[in-house]
Backbone as a ProteinNet text record, in pm:
[ID]
protein_1_A
[PRIMARY]
MNSEVLNKQIQDSTQSGFSFEVSNITGTRSMVACDVDPSMSTEAVAQALSNEFSLPQNTCWTLRNDKSAEFLDDQKEIGSQVEPGDHLTLTPKAHLG
[TERTIARY]
84.5	0	89.9	67	152.7	101.8	185.3	150.2	29.9	4	-115.1	-241.8	-242.9	-357.8	-371.7	-259.7	-263.8	-312.4	-266.3	-312.2	-462	-510.9	-654.4	-729.3	-675.2	-739.5	-746.1	-640	-640.7	-747.9	-755.7	-850	-994	-1015.6	-1150.6	-1198	-1129.3	-1167.1	-1304.8	-1359.7	-1495.8	-1502.5	-1623.9	-1648	-1577.8	-1538.7	-1473.3	-1326.1	-1276.5	-1137.6	-1109.2	-982.3	-943.2	-831	-795.5	-694.4	-581.6	-463.2	-348.1	-252.8	-165	-66	62.5	128.9	255.2	353.7	479.5	584.1	700.3	784.7	903	1008.1	1113.8	1213.8	1282.1	1293.2	1357.9	1261.5	1132.9	1032.5	1004.6	1056.4	1037.8	905.2	843	712.9	621.6	495.8	396.9	264.1	177.4	44.6	-47.9	-175.9	-274.5	-324.6	-308.2	-361.8	-505.2	-600.1	-742.4	-810.1	-905.9	-990	-908.8	-804.5	-721.8	-798.4	-803.5	-870.3	-790.9	-849.2	-775.2	-732	-787.3	-748.9	-627.7	-580.2	-460.6	-337.7	-244.4	-120.5	-41.1	32.8	115.8	218.4	270.7	367.4	306.1	184.5	117.3	92.4	52.4	28.7	159.4	267.5	397.5	443.9	429.4	471.5	385.2	255.4	166.9	202	230.2	266.9	401.1	494.6	624.2	606	511.2	480.6	422.3	334.6	275.8	382.4	486.1	596.3	702	679.4	774.6	910.9	908.5	1031.6	1065.7	1192	1232.6	1150.4	1100.8	1018.6	1101.4	1232.8	1319.1	1375.6	1320	1357	1238.7	1266	1159.7	1136.6	1010.1	973.1	893.8	903.2	828.2	776.2	687.3	626.7	662.4	688.1	718	614.7	560.6	464.3	541.7	519.3	594.7	559.7	437.7	395.7	470.5	479.2	542.6	688.6	730.8	865.6	892.1	787	801.6	776.2	851.3	824.7	704	617.1	499.2	538.9	466	488.1	429.3	515.4	473.2	366.6	366.1	275	136.7	124.7	-4.8	-86.6	-216.3	-305.9	-275.5	-280.3	-252.2	-349.2	-473.9	-575.2	-554.8	-478.1	-452.8	-335.9	-265.7	-145.9	-151.2	-248	-255.2	-394.1	-397.4	-524.6	-548.8	-673.9	-702.6	-636.2	-572.7	-506.2	-360.8	-309.9	-168.7	-79.9	42.8	142.5	247.3	271.2	367.8	479.1	594.4	706.2	737.7	747.1	783.8	935.7	992.3	1137.2	1184.1	1302.7	1352.9	1388.1	1365.9	1403	1554.3	1611.7	1755.9	1775.1	1832.2	1853.5	1989.5	1991	2115.7	2124.6	2247.3	2268.5	2266.9
-116.9	0	124.3	217.5	335.3	444.6	548	651.7	734.2	748.1	821.5	750.4	619.2	541.3	553.2	546	557.4	694.7	799.5	934.2	945.7	883.8	887.7	814.2	702.2	629.3	715.6	789.7	877.5	983.5	1044.4	1152.8	1103	983.1	932.6	833.7	826	727.2	757.3	660	672.2	765.5	789.2	874.7	822.4	696.6	639.5	677.5	754.5	797	891.1	911.8	1001.4	1091.9	1189.2	1287.4	1290	1324	1342.8	1439.9	1499.6	1591.8	1514.7	1547.4	1482.5	1588.7	1571.4	1662.9	1581.6	1650	1582	1575.5	1501.3	1473.3	1600.1	1702.3	1826.5	1921.1	1892.6	1978.5	2105.6	2113.8	2235.1	2237.1	2122.1	2114.8	2024.5	2063.6	1978.9	1992.7	1897	1897.7	1815.3	1831.7	1748	1647	1520.6	1413.5	1390.2	1421.2	1416.1	1291.6	1241.4	1129.6	1009.9	976.6	860.7	733.9	641.1	512.9	434.2	404.8	336.4	194.5	136.8	0.7	-2.6	114.4	117.8	76.5	10.1	-25.3	102.2	100.4	215.4	242.2	137.2	152.4	228.6	194	261.5	408.1	436.5	575.3	653.9	595	663	694.9	600.5	625.2	732.3	730.1	832.4	970.1	977.3	1105.5	1155	1063.6	1105.4	1167	1116.2	1173.9	1314.2	1332.1	1464.1	1566.4	1522.1	1610	1622.9	1557.9	1557.8	1503.6	1398.4	1333.1	1221.3	1179.5	1075	947.3	896.2	776	648.2	661.2	543.1	518.5	586.5	570.7	510.1	420.9	366.7	464.1	493.7	588.8	518.6	569.7	515.9	631.5	601.7	704.5	679.3	789	783	866.4	811.6	884.1	974.3	1104.7	1198.6	1186.7	1145.2	1133.3	1019.2	905	788	770.8	842.2	832.3	694.6	619.3	486.6	491	408.8	391.6	300.4	333.8	251.7	126.6	19.8	-105.7	-90.9	-98.7	-78	-175.9	-295.5	-399.3	-392.5	-317.1	-305.9	-192	-199.4	-92.8	35	147.3	276.5	304.6	265.2	292.9	220.3	112.3	38.5	96.9	194.9	249.2	399.1	465.6	611.3	651.6	749.7	805.7	935.8	969	1096.6	1212.3	1299.8	1415.3	1393.7	1270.3	1245.4	1323.2	1348.7	1410.8	1305.8	1286	1187.9	1257.5	1192.4	1241.1	1137.6	1183.8	1099.1	1096.8	979.4	967.2	855.2	870	760.7	640.8	522.5	400.8	388.1	368	344.6	196.7	126.2	-17.7	-38.5	-28.5	-40.9	-178.7	-221.4	-343	-460.9
0	0	0	-92.7	-97.3	-4.6	15	112.3	68.9	-61.1	-105.1	-58.3	-69.8	-24.3	127.2	198.9	344.4	387.1	319.2	352	329.9	221.7	195.5	306.2	353.3	462.4	587.7	615.9	732.3	715.3	598.3	574.6	566.9	512.6	489.5	595.5	707.4	808	865.2	930.6	981.2	1100.8	1148	1263.8	1388.2	1388.9	1506.3	1513.7	1417.2	1418.3	1533.5	1560.8	1668.3	1619.3	1699.7	1661.2	1763.3	1714.7	1802.1	1733.5	1811.3	1756.4	1731.1	1622.5	1589.2	1542	1580.3	1534.7	1480.1	1402	1350.8	1461.4	1437.3	1540.2	1591	1507.7	1550.4	1619.4	1610.7	1671.7	1594.2	1472	1391.9	1317.8	1301.3	1233.8	1313.4	1318.7	1384.7	1312.6	1337.2	1277.7	1365.6	1343.9	1410.7	1308.5	1340.2	1256.1	1302.7	1215.5	1252.2	1196.6	1269.7	1226.2	1177.8	1251.9	1217.5	1253.6	1160.7	1182.4	1286.8	1401.3	1507.3	1471.5	1365.4	1327.4	1234.1	1190.4	1104.5	1184.5	1117.9	1186.5	1214.1	1322.3	1358	1248.6	1188	1079.6	962.2	924.9	813.5	845.3	967.8	1007.9	1004.6	1054.8	1055.7	913.8	822.7	684.4	618.7	644	587.8	642.8	771.7	831.6	779.6	756.5	701.5	563.5	487.3	357.2	373.2	471.4	497.3	535.3	603.8	643.2	533	419	306.7	348.5	427.3	470.8	372.9	368.6	273.9	290.8	180.4	184.2	178.8	159.3	160.8	301.1	399.8	540.2	614.5	707.2	791.9	906.5	933.2	1037.3	1145.6	1265.1	1377.4	1461.4	1552	1636.9	1782.9	1854.2	1997.1	2070.7	2177	2259.4	2354.8	2345.9	2428.6	2576.5	2607.1	2747.1	2816.8	2750.7	2811.9	2769.7	2665.6	2608.2	2547.5	2519.1	2460	2310	2237.1	2095.4	2080.4	1986.9	1962.7	1885.1	1904.2	1832.5	1692.7	1591.1	1452.4	1405.8	1460.9	1413.7	1478.2	1585.4	1653.7	1596	1619.1	1574.7	1651.7	1580.5	1642.5	1757.2	1741.1	1842	1973.5	1972.1	2096	2174.3	2114.7	2177.7	2204	2144.7	2153	2200	2286.8	2331.2	2256.5	2230.4	2163.6	2237.9	2161.6	2219.6	2256.9	2248	2277.6	2181.5	2223.3	2135.8	2103.3	1973.4	1925.9	1850.6	1844.9	1765.2	1658.6	1534.8	1421.7	1413.7	1420.9	1426.2	1333.7	1274.1	1190.5	1278	1222.4	1294.6	1290.8	1406	1414.7	1445.2	1351.6	1368.4	1433.6	1563.8	1639	1702.8	1724	1800	1715.6
[MASK]
+++++++++++++++++++++++++++++++++++++++++++++++++++++++++++++++++++++++++++++++++++++++++++++++++

């Protein structure tokens, strides 16, 4: 699934969607992701958001919850890890170790 399709899913999600604020790793840009389908994978949401920020698409991106300072599990649904109104940071995946 490409990022255009994912962005459309974010924009066209059902009334059960939720919103959260997200910023890039440097904190220089932020946006509110509105009506996000809670059943979307966190990985899909991260890639769609990276496209919205015009970040390189050949990089893997992940989301970190600023409240808990934990990285979200890419394979789980976004709705099971984020509460409406949370602030997330979009960060490149660092494959260390």
